[in-house]
C-alpha positions in Angstrom: 12.8 112.1 101.9 11.1 108.8 102.8 14.0 106.7 102.9 15.9 109.1 104.4 13.2 108.7 107.8 13.1 105.1 107.5 17.4 104.5 107.6 16.7 107.0 111.2 13.8 105.2 112.6 16.7 101.5 111.7 19.3 103.6 113.3 17.4 104.8 116.0 16.1 101.4 117.2 19.5 99.9 116.7 20.9 102.1 119.8 18.1 102.0 121.8 18.6 98.0 120.8 22.3 99.1 122.0 21.4 100.9 125.5 19.4 98.0 126.3 22.3 95.7 126.4 24.1 97.8 128.3 22.0 97.9 131.2 22.5 101.1 132.4 19.9 103.6 134.3 17.9 105.6 131.6 18.5 109.3 131.9 15.5 111.2 131.8 14.8 115.3 130.7 12.3 117.5 130.9 12.2 120.3 128.0 10.2 122.7 126.1 9.1 120.0 123.8 8.1 117.7 126.7 10.8 114.7 127.6 13.0 112.4 126.2 14.4 109.2 127.7 19.0 108.7 127.1 18.9 105.4 127.4 22.4 105.2 128.8 25.3 107.6 129.3 26.3 109.0 125.8 29.4 108.4 124.1 28.6 109.4 120.8 28.1 113.2 121.4 26.7 115.5 118.6 25.0 119.2 119.2 23.1 121.7 116.8 23.3 125.4 117.4 25.2 128.0 119.8 27.9 127.0 121.6 25.9 123.7 122.2 29.0 121.3 122.0 31.1 123.8 124.5 29.4 121.8 127.4 31.1 118.0 126.6 34.1 119.8 125.7 34.3 121.8 129.1 33.6 118.0 130.2 36.3 116.4 129.0 34.1 115.1 126.2 34.7 115.9 122.5 31.9 115.7 120.3 31.2 113.8 117.4 29.8 116.6 115.2 28.7 120.5 115.8 27.6 123.4 114.1 30.6 126.1 112.8 31.1 128.6 113.7 29.7 132.3 111.9 30.1 134.6 114.0 33.0 135.6 115.0 35.0 132.8 113.2 38.2 135.8 112.8 40.3 133.3 111.0 37.5 131.2 108.7 37.7 127.5 110.4 35.1 127.6 111.6 35.9 127.0 115.1 35.7 129.9 117.5 39.7 130.1 120.0 38.6 129.1 123.0 36.8 125.9 121.2 39.7 126.0 119.2 41.9 126.2 121.9 40.1 123.3 124.2 40.2 121.3 121.3 44.1 121.3 121.4 44.3 121.3 125.1 42.6 118.2 125.3 44.7 116.8 122.1 42.2 116.4 119.4 41.2 117.6 115.8 37.6 119.3 115.3 35.1 116.8 114.4 32.4 117.2 111.4 31.4 120.8 111.8 27.0 120.8 110.4 26.9 124.0 108.5 23.9 125.2 109.7 24.0 128.6 107.4 20.6 127.6 105.7 19.1 125.7 109.3 20.1 122.0 110.9 21.6 120.0 108.4 19.8 116.6 109.3 21.6 114.6 107.2 25.2 115.8 107.9 23.6 115.3 112.1 22.8 111.4 111.4 25.9 110.6 109.4 28.0 111.6 113.0 25.6 108.6 114.0 25.3 110.1 117.6 23.6 108.1 120.7 22.7 112.1 121.4 21.8 115.0 120.3 22.6 118.7 122.4 20.4 121.8 122.0 19.6 123.7 125.1 20.7 126.5 124.4 19.3 126.9 120.7 15.8 127.9 118.3 14.9 124.6 117.5 10.9 124.6 116.0 9.3 121.3 116.4 9.4 119.8 113.3 13.4 120.5 114.3 13.0 119.0 116.8 10.5 116.1 116.2 13.2 115.2 112.1 16.8 115.5 115.1 14.8 112.2 117.2 14.7 110.0 114.5 18.4 110.3 114.8 18.6 110.6 118.7 17.1 111.9 121.8 17.2 114.8 121.6 18.3 117.7 124.7 15.9 120.6 123.5 16.0 123.7 125.3 14.0 124.2 128.5 11.6 127.3 128.1 11.6 129.1 124.8 13.8 129.3 122.1 17.6 131.1 122.0 16.6 132.0 126.2 18.6 129.4 128.2 21.0 131.2 129.7 24.8 130.1 130.6 23.9 128.0 133.8 21.3 126.7 132.9 23.0 126.1 129.4 25.0 123.7 131.1 23.1 122.2 133.8 20.8 121.0 131.0 23.1 119.4 128.5 25.6 118.6 131.4 22.3 115.7 132.2 21.8 114.7 129.5 25.5 113.4 129.1 25.3 112.2 132.9 27.7 114.4 134.7 24.7 116.5 136.2 27.5 117.1 139.1 30.0 117.8 136.9 27.9 120.7 135.0 27.6 121.9 138.6 31.3 121.9 139.4 32.1 123.4 136.7 29.3 126.0 136.8 31.0 127.3 140.7 33.9 127.6 139.1 33.2 130.2 136.0 30.9 132.1 139.1 33.9 132.5 141.2 36.0 133.7 138.3 33.3 136.1 137.4 32.8 137.2 141.2 37.1 137.1 141.5 36.8 139.5 138.0 33.6 142.0 138.6 34.9 142.8 142.7 38.1 144.2 140.7 35.5 147.3 138.6 33.6 148.6 141.4 32.6 151.5 138.8 30.1 148.8 137.0 28.1 148.7 140.9 24.6 150.7 140.7 24.9 151.3 136.6 22.2 150.3 134.8 22.9 148.5 130.8 20.6 147.6 128.3 22.4 145.3 125.1 20.7 147.3 121.4 20.7 144.9 118.2 22.0 145.3 115.9 21.5 148.5 113.9 21.2 149.4 110.7 23.2 153.1 110.5 20.8 154.6 107.7 17.2 153.9 109.4 17.1 154.6 113.0 13.8 155.1 113.6 13.4 151.8 116.3 15.3 150.8 118.8 15.7 146.6 118.7 16.9 145.8 121.8 17.6 141.9 123.6 14.5 141.6 126.2 15.3 140.4 129.8 14.6 137.1 128.1 18.3 137.4 126.9 21.3 135.8 127.7 23.5 138.6 126.7 21.3 140.7 129.2 21.0 138.1 131.9 25.1 137.7 131.6 24.8 141.5 132.8 23.1 140.2 136.0 26.4 138.6 136.3 28.7 141.7 136.0 26.8 144.0 138.9 24.6 145.5 135.9 21.0 147.0 136.6 18.1 146.4 134.2 16.7 149.6 132.9 13.1 149.8 133.7 11.8 150.0 129.7 13.1 146.9 129.5 11.5 145.1 131.7 8.5 146.9 130.6 9.0 145.6 127.9 10.3 141.7 127.9 7.2 138.9 127.2 7.5 135.6 128.1 9.1 133.0 125.8 10.7 136.8 123.4 14.5 137.1 123.7 14.6 141.3 121.7 12.0 143.6 121.5 11.3 147.4 120.0 9.8 150.3 121.0 9.9 154.0 117.9 13.3 156.2 119.0 10.5 159.0 119.2 10.2 156.8 123.0 13.7 157.9 123.4 13.3 159.2 126.7 11.8 155.9 128.0 16.0 154.6 128.4 16.4 158.0 130.6 17.5 155.7 133.1 20.5 153.5 130.8 23.7 154.6 131.6 26.0 151.8 129.8 24.5 151.6 125.8 25.3 148.0 124.0 25.5 146.9 120.7 26.7 145.5 117.5 28.8 148.0 115.5 32.0 150.2 114.9 33.3 154.1 114.6 30.6 154.7 111.9 28.3 153.8 113.7 28.5 155.6 116.8 29.2 158.5 115.2 25.6 158.0 113.8 24.2 158.1 117.2 25.6 160.4 118.7 25.1 163.3 115.4 21.0 160.7 115.7 18.5 163.6 116.8 16.4 161.3 119.2 19.5 158.7 120.0 21.1 161.6 120.7 19.4 162.5 123.3 19.6 158.9 125.5 21.8 160.0 128.7 23.7 156.9 127.5 24.6 158.3 123.8 25.1 161.8 125.1 27.7 160.8 128.1 29.6 158.0 125.7 28.3 155.3 127.7 28.5 153.4 124.6 30.0 150.4 124.2 30.5 149.3 120.3 30.9 145.4 119.4 32.7 143.5 116.4 32.4 140.6 115.1 35.7 139.4 116.8 36.5 137.9 119.8 35.4 139.8 122.6 31.6 140.8 120.8 31.1 137.2 120.7 31.4 136.5 124.0 29.5 139.2 125.4 27.1 136.3 124.8 28.7 134.2 127.8 29.4 130.1 127.1 30.7 127.4 129.1 34.4 128.4 127.9 34.2 132.0 126.5 33.4 133.2 129.6 36.7 133.2 130.8 38.6 134.4 127.4 36.9 137.7 126.9 35.5 138.2 130.9 38.4 140.5 131.3 38.4 142.8 127.4 34.5 143.1 127.9 34.4 144.4 131.6 37.2 146.6 130.2 35.0 147.9 128.0 32.5 148.0 130.3 33.2 149.8 133.0 34.6 152.5 130.1 31.8 153.6 129.4 30.5 152.8 133.3 33.2 155.9 134.0 31.0 157.9 131.2 29.1 157.8 132.4 30.1 159.3 135.4 31.5 162.3 133.8 
């Protein structure tokens, strides 16, 4: 590891020297770990963690490496369908994909010789950030792990690319697309929704849910859905999830739409459970059960997934909303 650290330090010095010769104005990014200075507009962009590569791709830049997809990768090639489609549109092959099953592969990242590493939406620890910073300047999340919504992800990563204005235009385009699609779903207006984390059908004694800090829940607001009081009250600063005993299920009586990952078996188990069955959203059939597919993955909105899954996701939510009215 000592040799690896030394090599990284030399690499960082070489990159900084090249930047200084280039004479470009530095890019300064404030984030949760402090401040990152990128000496010049980066040419070789690497990304780590979930979906950060979609920002440069959406802006026409092919990263030199990014994390392979795990969840939602139906054909096992490490690429989600909207990422593959974007690479095809750009006429590019997939770059090296980092296996992050056991955490960040620092050596694989270093091998791509990046001059910036984007991680605006991630769960980086301080140790991760420090190690990556020995490879290249790192754009970390602005506030808390896994709490960067899709707009903030675009803003901070686009800023790290020296493309802040282009990032703002991308946000505006996606906002217009979302507004047009939700306008066609009036049944969602006034409804509340909560997003349950993965449920264990053999133990439904605890209700675990994403908090108001999580990107999936923030996306509900984009779609015109309200946040239940219990979720608001359980949200703690810096935490993207919460939990409560199923014995307190009545706290969720104002939930119209219940979204979770699972299939027909879990749906049946929920409707038969003596506690969950008392939840109005479950009792009325206001359930959206997501799978390991495009819609299930895109429920966590990212720059390229929004356009890909928006109509299908809204259709599922609208079906649940109509059930809530019956």
